N, C-alpha and C positions, 0 to 999 in steps of 0.2 A: 400181808395186807390184802384185803379184797380189792379187786379192780373196781374203781368207781363206776365204770361202765356196766357192771353186772348187778348193781344194787337196784332192786325193784322200787319204782316210784309210781305215782299216779298224777296225772295232770289235774288241774283244778276242776275239770269236767268229769273226773273219775276214771278216765281211760288209763290203761296200763302203759307205763313208759319207763325209760331209763336214760341215764346220761349217754348210753350207747347210741341213742337216737340222734345225738349231736356229735358223735365221734368225728374227728377231723376238724372240728371248730375249736377255737379258743373260747373258753366259757368263763363268765363271771357269775358265780352263784351268790345270791343275796337273800338273807332272811328279811322279809318286808312286813310292814304294818301300816294300816290306813289311818290310825289315830295317834300318831307319834310326832313329837317335835321334829324328827328327822324325815318324816313322810315326804317333804318336798324333794328329797333325794331321788324320788321317782322321775322327776324331770331330767336330771343329769343322767340317770341310768338309761332312760329312753333315748336321749341324744346320743349317748355312746353306742347303744344298740343300732340306731339308724346310721350313724357315721361309719361304723366298721363292719356292718353286716355283710357287705359285698366283699370283704376281705377275710371272711371266715371267722367272724366273732358273733357270739350270742350271749345276751344277758338272760339268766334264768332266775325267776323270783319264787321264793318259798315263804308264803304267808305264815306268820308265827304269832301266837297269842300269849307267849310265855312272859313277856315283859310288860307289866302294868296293864294287862288285859287290853292291849292297844290294837288287837286284830280280832274283835269279837264276831265279825260278820260271817254269814254263810258264804259258800263258794260263789253263788250268784251275786251277792252283795259286794264281795271283794272284786269280782270281775267288772261289775258295773262301775264301782268307784274308780278303779284303775283306768278303765277305758274313758269314762266321761270326764274325770278330773285331771288326769295326767296324759291321756292319749296313749297309754301303754299298749304296745304291740308285741313285746317280748313274751315268751312263754311263762305261764304261771303254773305252779304245782299245787297239790292239795296242802292244806294247812298242816304244819309239821312242828313237833317239838324239836328244838335244836340242842337242848340240854336235858339232863335228868334221866329218870328211870324209863321214860317213854321216848327217849331220844331217837329220832329217825336214823336208821343205819348209815345213811349218807353222811350225816353230821357226826356220827360216831367216828368216822374216818377223817373227815375234814378237821375236826377239833384237835386231832393229834399233831397238826401242823402249827408251827410257831409263827408268830407275827414278826415284824421287823425288829422288835425289841427282844426276841428270843422266848416269848411267852406263848405256850400252847394252852390247851384246856378249853373251858367253857366259852361259848359265845357270850360277849359282854352285854349286848343290847341289840335292838333292831338295826338293820342295815349294815351288819358285818358282811364283808365281802371276801370271797375266795376265788382266786384266779386259777383256772385249770387248763393245762396245755391241750393241744389238739390230740395228743396221745394219752391223755388221762392223768398226767402228773400234776399235783398241786404245786403251783409256782409261787404263790404268795397269799398272804392273809392280811387284809386291811380292816382295821377296827372301824366301828361305826362313825367316828368323827372324821374319817377320811372321806372327803367329798368325791362323788363319782368322777368328776372332771378335774380332780387335783392333778398336779404335775406328776406325782409319784405313781399314781394309778394309770394315767394315760401313757406314761413312759413304759410301764410294765406291759400294757396292752400292745403298744406299737412295737416293742421289742420281740413280741411273741406271736404276732399275727401269722397264720399259716400261709397267707397269700396276699 
C-alpha cells in the first residue's frame, strides 16, 4: 500500500498538497457536498475541528459531485458557501471523484478499508468519513449516516488524539 502521506493532492485553491502536510495530527477525511440532505453535517464537522484542533486533530474536506450532482460549484463557489453558510475553517481540497474510473488515488486507498460492519469498497454517498491516525494508518470508516458528533465517532477521535 502507498503511504497516504505520499499521495499528491491539491487544495481547493489549486496549491500542491498532501496528507503529509498534516502528519502528526489525527485526521478526519470527509467527502462533502453543498446541496445534499446531509450538508448540515458541516456544522458538526466544524465543531469537531474547533473542539479538538488544539489536541492535534484536523478535519479535511473533499468536495465531490458524484452523488446526484450535489456539488456542482466551482472552487470559489464551494469555498464561499462553506465559509458563509457554515463558518468552515478546516482545510478543503479540490473536487475529487471518490469512486469509479477517475477515483482520486487517496480514495483508492481509503476505500480498501472496511466499515464497522466489515464492508469495504465504494463510498456510499456524500459525508462518508475516514479517521486516519497521526502516523497515517486508517483507523476507521464511518458511513454517511453517522453524524459527526455521534458517540461512536467522538469516542474514536478521543481515543486516538495525539496530544
